[in-house]
C-alpha positions in Angstrom: -16.6 2.3 17.8 -14.3 0.5 20.1 -14.2 -2.5 17.7 -12.7 -0.2 15.0 -10.0 1.2 17.4 -9.1 -2.4 18.3 -8.9 -3.3 14.6 -6.7 -0.2 13.9 -4.4 -1.1 16.8 -4.2 -4.8 15.7 -3.5 -4.0 12.1 -0.7 -1.5 13.0 0.9 -3.9 15.3 0.5 -7.3 13.6 3.4 -9.1 11.8 3.3 -11.4 8.7 5.9 -12.3 6.1 5.5 -11.4 2.4 3.9 -14.7 1.2 0.3 -14.7 0.0 -0.6 -17.4 2.5 0.8 -15.5 5.5 -0.8 -12.2 4.5 -4.3 -13.8 3.9 -4.0 -15.7 7.2 -3.0 -12.6 9.1 -5.8 -10.6 7.5 -8.4 -13.2 8.8 -6.8 -13.2 12.3 -7.1 -9.3 12.3 -10.8 -9.5 11.4 -11.4 -12.2 13.9 -10.3 -9.9 16.7 -13.5 -7.8 16.2 -16.0 -10.3 14.8 -19.4 -10.7 16.5 -20.3 -14.1 18.0 -23.8 -15.4 17.6 -26.0 -14.8 20.7 -24.1 -11.8 22.1 -26.0 -8.9 20.5 -29.7 -8.6 20.0 -31.1 -7.1 16.7 -34.8 -6.6 17.2 -36.0 -9.3 19.7 -34.3 -11.8 22.0 -34.4 -14.6 19.4 -32.7 -12.5 16.7 -29.0 -11.8 17.0 -26.4 -9.8 15.0 -23.2 -11.8 14.3 -20.5 -12.0 11.7 -21.9 -14.2 8.9 -18.8 -14.3 6.8 -15.5 -12.5 6.3 -13.7 -12.0 3.0 -10.8 -10.4 1.2 -9.6 -10.2 -2.4 -6.2 -10.3 -4.0 -7.0 -8.0 -7.0 -3.6 -8.7 -8.6 -4.1 -12.5 -8.7 -7.9 -12.5 -9.0 -8.5 -14.6 -5.8 -11.4 -14.2 -3.6 -10.8 -15.6 -0.1 -13.7 -16.2 2.5 -14.6 -17.9 5.7 -18.1 -18.3 7.2 -19.3 -18.4 10.8 -19.9 -22.1 10.3 -16.6 -22.8 8.7 -13.4 -21.1 10.0 -11.2 -22.7 7.2 -10.2 -20.2 4.6 -11.7 -20.9 1.2 -10.6 -19.5 -2.1 -12.1 -18.9 -5.6 -9.6 -18.1 -8.4 -11.5 -15.9 -10.7 -8.8 -16.5 -13.6 -10.0 -20.2 -13.6 -13.4 -19.0 -14.9 -14.5 -17.5 -18.2 -15.5 -14.1 -16.9 -16.6 -12.9 -20.4 -19.6 -15.2 -20.3 -23.2 -14.0 -20.0 -23.9 -16.8 -17.5 -23.8 -16.1 -13.8 -21.1 -18.2 -12.0 -21.9 -19.1 -8.5 -20.4 -21.3 -5.8 -22.2 -22.7 -2.8 -20.7 -21.4 0.5 -18.7 -23.9 2.4 -20.5 -23.3 5.6 -19.8 -26.6 7.5 -16.7 -26.9 9.7 -14.2 -29.5 8.6 -12.1 -31.1 11.3 -8.6 -32.3 10.5 -8.2 -35.3 12.7 -4.6 -36.2 13.5 -5.1 -39.8 14.7 
C-alpha cells in the first residue's frame, strides 16, 4: 500500500510542461518511483521474483502507445495511426527489451 501512497504524493507534486515529450517523460519517472526491481520480492520460491516487467501509457488523442521494459529504459512508441486498424490481421511488434547505450565519445 505504501507504494500507492508514494505514487499519489509524487503525482501531486511533480512538474512538467505541456509538451507531449515532457508529459510522457514525467509519467515514466513517476512510475519508476514505485517500480519493483528484480530480486527484491519473492513470488513462490527463492528463484522466482516479482518485478516490473514493463510500464506503458497511451495518448488516446494521438493514438500513440508508449512503453519501456525492464531490460530497456528507453521510451519506445507505436503510433496506431500509422497502421491500418480496420484489417483482420493481428498487428504485432517485438518488444525492444535490450538496453541501448548512447556513447558520447
